[in-house]
Structures are given as C-alpha cells and as structure tokens.
C-alpha positions as CSV (number, residue, x, y, z in Angstrom):
1,X,93.6,96.4,89.4
2,X,97.2,96.5,90.4
3,X,99.6,96.9,87.5
4,X,101.4,93.7,86.3
5,X,104.6,94.8,88.1
6,X,102.7,94.8,91.4
7,X,101.5,91.2,90.8
8,X,105.1,90.0,91.5
9,X,107.1,90.5,94.7
10,X,109.9,93.1,94.3
11,X,113.4,92.5,95.3
12,X,112.8,94.8,98.2
13,X,109.8,92.8,99.3
14,X,111.9,89.6,99.3
15,X,114.7,91.3,101.2
16,X,112.3,92.7,103.7
17,X,110.6,89.3,104.2
18,X,114.0,87.8,104.9
19,X,114.9,90.4,107.3
20,X,111.6,90.2,109.2
21,X,111.8,86.4,109.4
22,X,114.6,87.2,111.9
23,X,112.6,89.7,113.9
24,X,112.2,89.4,117.6
25,X,108.7,88.2,118.5
26,X,107.1,89.2,121.8
27,X,105.3,86.3,123.6
28,X,106.3,84.0,120.7
29,X,105.7,81.0,122.9
30,X,102.0,81.8,123.3
31,X,99.8,79.0,121.9
32,X,97.6,80.3,119.1
33,X,96.0,76.9,118.0
34,X,95.6,74.4,120.9
35,X,94.7,71.7,118.4
36,X,98.1,71.7,116.9
37,X,100.3,73.6,119.4
38,X,101.1,76.2,116.8
39,X,102.4,79.4,118.5
40,X,102.5,83.1,117.8
41,X,106.1,82.7,116.7
42,X,104.9,80.1,114.0
43,X,102.3,82.6,112.8
44,X,104.6,85.6,112.7
45,X,107.2,83.5,110.8
46,X,104.5,82.4,108.3
47,X,103.5,86.0,107.6
48,X,107.1,87.1,107.2
49,X,107.8,84.3,104.8
50,X,104.6,84.6,102.7
51,X,104.8,88.4,102.4
52,X,106.2,88.5,98.9
53,X,103.1,86.6,97.7
54,X,100.6,88.3,100.0
55,X,101.5,91.9,99.5
56,X,100.1,92.4,96.0
57,X,96.7,91.4,97.3
58,X,96.9,93.7,100.3
59,X,98.5,96.9,99.0
60,X,96.1,99.8,98.5
61,X,93.1,98.0,100.1
62,X,91.5,98.7,103.5
63,X,92.3,95.8,105.7
64,X,90.5,94.3,108.7
65,X,92.3,91.9,111.0
66,X,91.0,89.2,113.3
67,X,93.2,89.2,116.4
68,X,93.6,86.3,118.8
69,X,95.5,87.6,121.8
70,X,94.8,84.5,123.9
71,X,94.5,82.0,121.1
72,X,91.7,81.0,118.7
73,X,89.8,79.1,121.4
74,X,89.4,82.3,123.4
75,X,87.4,85.5,122.5
76,X,88.9,87.2,119.5
77,X,88.8,90.8,118.2
78,X,87.7,91.8,114.7
79,X,89.5,95.1,114.2
80,X,88.7,97.6,111.4
81,X,90.7,100.6,112.5
82,X,94.2,101.5,113.7
83,X,92.9,102.9,117.0
84,X,96.4,104.4,117.8
85,X,97.9,100.9,118.1
86,X,101.7,101.0,118.0
87,X,103.1,100.3,114.5
88,X,99.7,99.9,112.9
89,X,99.4,102.1,109.9
90,X,96.2,103.7,108.7
91,X,94.9,104.7,105.3
92,X,93.9,108.2,104.3
93,X,90.9,109.1,106.5
94,X,89.2,110.7,103.5
95,X,88.7,107.3,102.0
96,X,86.2,106.4,104.7
97,X,84.5,109.6,105.8
98,X,83.2,109.7,109.4
99,X,85.3,106.7,110.5
100,X,88.8,106.3,111.9
101,X,91.3,105.2,109.3
102,X,91.2,101.7,108.0
103,X,94.3,99.5,108.5
104,X,96.9,99.6,105.7
105,X,99.4,96.9,104.9
106,X,101.8,98.1,102.2
107,X,105.2,96.5,103.1
108,X,106.6,93.3,104.6
109,X,107.3,95.4,107.8
110,X,103.6,96.4,108.0
111,X,102.6,92.7,107.7
112,X,105.1,91.7,110.4
113,X,103.8,94.4,112.7
114,X,100.2,93.3,112.2
115,X,101.3,89.7,113.0
116,X,103.1,91.0,116.1
117,X,99.7,92.4,117.2
118,X,98.3,88.8,117.3
119,X,96.5,89.1,114.0
120,X,95.6,85.7,112.6
121,X,93.3,86.7,109.7
122,X,93.5,89.4,107.1
123,X,90.4,90.6,105.4
124,X,90.2,93.2,102.6
125,X,87.7,95.4,100.8
126,X,86.9,94.8,97.1
127,X,88.2,98.3,96.2
128,X,91.5,100.1,96.4
129,X,92.4,103.7,97.4
130,X,92.6,104.5,93.6
131,X,88.8,104.2,93.3
132,X,87.5,103.4,96.8
133,X,83.8,103.6,95.9
134,X,84.1,101.4,92.8
135,X,85.1,97.7,93.4
136,X,87.7,96.2,91.2
137,X,86.6,92.6,91.8
138,X,83.5,90.5,92.6
139,X,83.7,87.7,95.2
140,X,81.6,84.6,95.1
141,X,82.0,82.8,98.5
142,X,81.0,79.2,98.3
143,X,79.9,78.3,101.8
144,X,78.8,74.6,102.2
145,X,76.3,73.1,104.6
146,X,77.8,70.9,107.3
147,X,76.6,67.8,105.4
148,X,78.0,68.8,102.0
149,X,81.0,66.6,101.0
150,X,84.0,67.9,99.1
151,X,83.1,66.3,95.8
152,X,79.9,68.4,95.9
153,X,82.0,71.5,96.6
154,X,84.2,70.8,93.6
155,X,81.0,70.4,91.5
156,X,79.6,73.7,92.9
157,X,82.8,75.6,92.1
158,X,82.8,74.3,88.5
159,X,79.2,75.2,88.0
160,X,79.9,78.8,89.2
161,X,82.8,78.9,86.8
162,X,80.5,77.7,83.9
163,X,77.9,80.3,84.9
164,X,80.4,83.1,84.7
165,X,81.7,81.8,81.4
166,X,78.2,81.9,80.0
167,X,78.1,85.6,81.1
168,X,81.5,86.2,79.4
169,X,83.4,86.5,82.6
170,X,86.5,84.8,83.9
171,X,86.9,83.7,87.5
172,X,89.9,82.8,89.5
173,X,89.8,80.1,92.3
174,X,91.2,80.0,95.8
175,X,90.7,78.0,98.8
176,X,89.3,79.9,101.8
177,X,91.5,78.2,104.5
178,X,88.2,77.2,106.1
179,X,85.4,75.0,104.7
180,X,84.8,76.5,101.3
181,X,86.1,78.1,98.1
182,X,86.2,81.6,96.7
183,X,85.9,82.7,93.1
184,X,87.2,86.2,92.3
185,X,86.2,88.1,89.2
186,X,88.5,91.0,88.4
187,X,86.7,94.2,87.2
188,X,87.3,97.6,85.8
189,X,86.2,99.9,88.6
190,X,83.3,101.4,86.7
191,X,80.3,100.7,88.9
192,X,79.6,101.4,92.6
193,X,79.1,98.9,95.3
194,X,75.3,98.8,95.1
195,X,75.5,97.6,91.5
196,X,78.3,95.1,92.2
197,X,76.3,93.6,95.1
198,X,73.0,93.6,93.2
199,X,74.6,91.9,90.2
200,X,76.3,89.2,92.2
201,X,73.0,88.6,94.0
202,X,71.2,88.2,90.7
203,X,73.8,85.7,89.5
204,X,73.5,83.7,92.8
205,X,69.7,83.7,92.6
206,X,69.8,82.5,89.1
207,X,72.1,79.6,90.2
208,X,69.8,78.8,93.1
209,X,66.7,78.8,90.9
210,X,68.3,76.8,88.1
211,X,70.1,74.3,90.3
212,X,68.2,74.2,93.7
213,X,69.6,70.8,94.5
214,X,73.1,72.3,94.6
215,X,72.8,76.0,95.5
216,X,70.8,78.2,97.9
217,X,70.7,82.0,97.9
218,X,69.7,82.3,101.6
219,X,72.2,82.2,104.4
220,X,71.7,80.1,107.6
221,X,72.5,76.5,108.5
222,X,68.9,75.3,107.8
223,X,69.0,76.7,104.3
224,X,72.4,75.3,103.6
225,X,71.5,71.7,104.5
226,X,72.8,69.5,101.7
227,X,73.5,72.6,99.6
228,X,76.0,75.4,99.0
229,X,75.2,79.0,99.9
230,X,77.0,81.3,97.5
231,X,77.5,84.4,99.6
232,X,77.1,87.6,97.6
233,X,76.9,89.9,100.6
234,X,80.7,90.3,100.7
235,X,80.3,92.5,97.6
236,X,78.7,95.3,99.6
237,X,80.3,98.6,100.8
238,X,82.8,98.1,103.7
239,X,82.3,94.3,103.6
240,X,85.4,92.2,103.4
241,X,86.7,88.8,102.5
242,X,89.6,86.7,103.9
243,X,92.3,87.6,101.5
244,X,94.7,85.4,99.6
245,X,97.3,83.8,101.9
246,X,95.5,84.9,105.0
247,X,95.6,82.3,107.8
248,X,92.3,81.4,109.3
249,X,91.4,81.4,113.0
250,X,90.3,77.7,112.9
251,X,91.8,74.6,114.3
252,X,94.8,73.8,112.1
253,X,95.4,77.4,110.9
254,X,94.5,76.7,107.3
255,X,95.4,79.4,104.7
256,X,93.6,80.9,101.8
257,X,95.5,79.7,98.7
258,X,95.1,80.9,95.1
259,X,95.0,77.8,92.8
260,X,94.4,76.9,89.2
261,X,91.1,75.4,88.1
262,X,93.1,72.4,86.9
263,X,94.2,71.8,90.5
264,X,90.7,71.5,91.9
265,X,90.7,67.7,91.6
266,X,93.8,67.6,93.8
267,X,92.5,69.9,96.5
268,X,91.0,67.9,99.3
269,X,89.3,70.6,101.4
270,X,89.2,74.4,102.0
271,X,92.1,74.1,104.4
272,X,94.2,72.0,102.1
273,X,97.3,74.2,103.0
274,X,98.1,75.5,106.5
275,X,100.7,77.9,107.9
276,X,103.1,74.9,108.3
277,X,103.3,73.9,104.6
278,X,102.0,76.8,102.5
279,X,105.3,78.6,101.9
280,X,107.1,75.3,101.0
281,X,104.4,74.7,98.4
282,X,104.7,78.2,97.0
283,X,108.5,77.9,96.6
284,X,108.1,74.7,94.6
285,X,105.2,76.0,92.5
286,X,106.3,76.3,88.8
287,X,103.9,78.9,87.7
288,X,101.5,81.5,89.3
289,X,98.0,80.3,88.6
290,X,96.7,83.8,89.0
291,X,99.3,85.6,86.8
292,X,96.6,86.7,84.3
293,X,94.2,87.9,87.0
294,X,96.1,91.1,87.3
295,X,95.9,91.9,83.6
296,X,92.3,90.9,83.0
297,X,90.0,93.7,84.3
298,X,86.5,92.9,82.9
299,X,83.5,95.0,82.2
300,X,80.0,94.1,83.5
301,X,77.5,95.6,81.0
302,X,77.7,92.7,78.5
303,X,77.4,90.2,81.4
304,X,74.4,92.1,82.6
305,X,72.7,91.9,79.2
306,X,73.4,88.1,79.0
307,X,71.9,87.6,82.4
308,X,68.9,89.7,81.4
309,X,69.5,92.0,84.4
310,X,69.6,95.8,84.5
311,X,70.9,97.8,87.5
312,X,68.5,100.1,89.3
313,X,71.3,102.6,89.6
314,X,74.9,103.0,88.3
C-alpha cells in the first residue's frame, strides 16, 4: 500500500494541477459525450483539476486507458501499452515480461498528457511496482442486472460489507461512475494473484449460495436478471478496474467516487457524480472517507480460516 504521505496530494501535485488546468488542448472543441455536449476540453480540465485526489490511486500501478478519439458513441480503443505514443510514459518492462511496457501515470503532467490523448477511462492493476505479482487489494465489483433498482444495490453493498466484517476484513466503498459499486479491501501483498482471485471467488460463491435472491456468481445478463453479479474476475493477473476518480465512457461521463459507508443512503446511482460536479464536491468535502484505507493493510489467512477455505497454492 502507499505510505500515508502518498494518500494526500503534495504541494507539487496541487501546483502542477493548477498549471495544467491552463494547458493548451488540441481539438478541445471535439464532442466526447453527445448526450450532454461535453467536450475534450471539459474532460482534460476535469483530469487536471482532479489530479491531486487521483494520483495516489494511480502512482506505481500499471494503467490501462480507454480512449475515445471520436467520442464515446464511436468505436473506442482500450490501450494497455505506451506503443511509442508521444508523452505517454511506460513502466519498467521487467514488470511485465514478454510485453511492451504498461502505461504509467505518476504526475499531474502524466495525467494531463493521457487526457490529451483522448483517454476517458483509467483502469489499474491490483498490484504496484513494489510487488507486482502480489496484489495489495481485492476488488468486489457489484454489477446489477438491468432490472435491479438502486435500493437493492444499496442492500447488496451492505451485505457484502457485512460478509467481509464476518471474515474480519474492512472494505471501502466507491461508486463506479457506471451502474454499480465497488468495494476495495486493502491487503498486505503476501499472496499471488491466483490466491487473491480464488479467495474472492469463494467469497462471492458463498454470498450467491447464502443469498441467491440477491446475488449471483455467474456473469451474463440472463444470470443477473433481478440480481447482482459480484465480479471477482477483476482480481486476476493483468486484470484491471476503473480506478477512483476515473471518468466513464458512458452518457453523462459519470466518475468513480470514493465515499463513506454512511453516505450510501444519499447516493442515488453509480454515476451520482460526473465530470461537471465532482471536483466542486471534493473541494467542499470535510473529510476523506478513505483516509484509513492507506494505513489498513490486512492479512488473509484468518479470513480464509473463517470462510473455511484453503488456497490450493500460495
């Protein structure tokens, strides 16, 4: 996990964000979201302004980006590597043997450059360069069926939280910017990806078995009908999740927002915040609901025992 000092924006981050909010944007008039008329300039400004909050979640992690060169209603590109694109930085190639370097976002300038390249979404791995093969978090992605209303989503999130608490684990909540919710569980990087993925699958299958009227452990629209699929597949090697403060390439350009569990009753949907109001909300926020996330790395063996599950391999 990042150190506590990295959980806060530095003075340099804030200064860089201010400087890059004045940057010159190429093709800034291009419409990114036809449903709202939001432009590339709007998106670049959002990422410049939000960088002090976003960078602690991006630093040290391989990043994938979803680019929308012609807007989100046209074909988009999900890009995992730098591919010699101008101003796009890469991580150490040794971290991903046999592949081109993954994208790296370490500074406000990096984030601005990525936005300049028409990136809408930012996705990250569950591990950092410090221990690339050992994830430092688990992600439970609550993906509702089309007929699942928001009160049922709130209920599902609270049930996941209760399940984790029964296992002795704390989870932190964020909106996805899309339809659902994410629950992050910070970890000590002590197990490899196969164990992390298998453990989260075991938790999800237990939820689906115990509460089949709420949860399903199989993906697909038919399986999600009236229920919530808790996606554990994002915990596999080289898989990724839309990171905190990422915009989403959906009508409205919602953003993924870390929130307190106590806020859940006030959140109306997964895209409660968008690029038009997220930074104003953040400036007015009195406390960081994820402040303790950075200093609460948790260990899995006790949780495994409580679940009655044993990894096939460590």
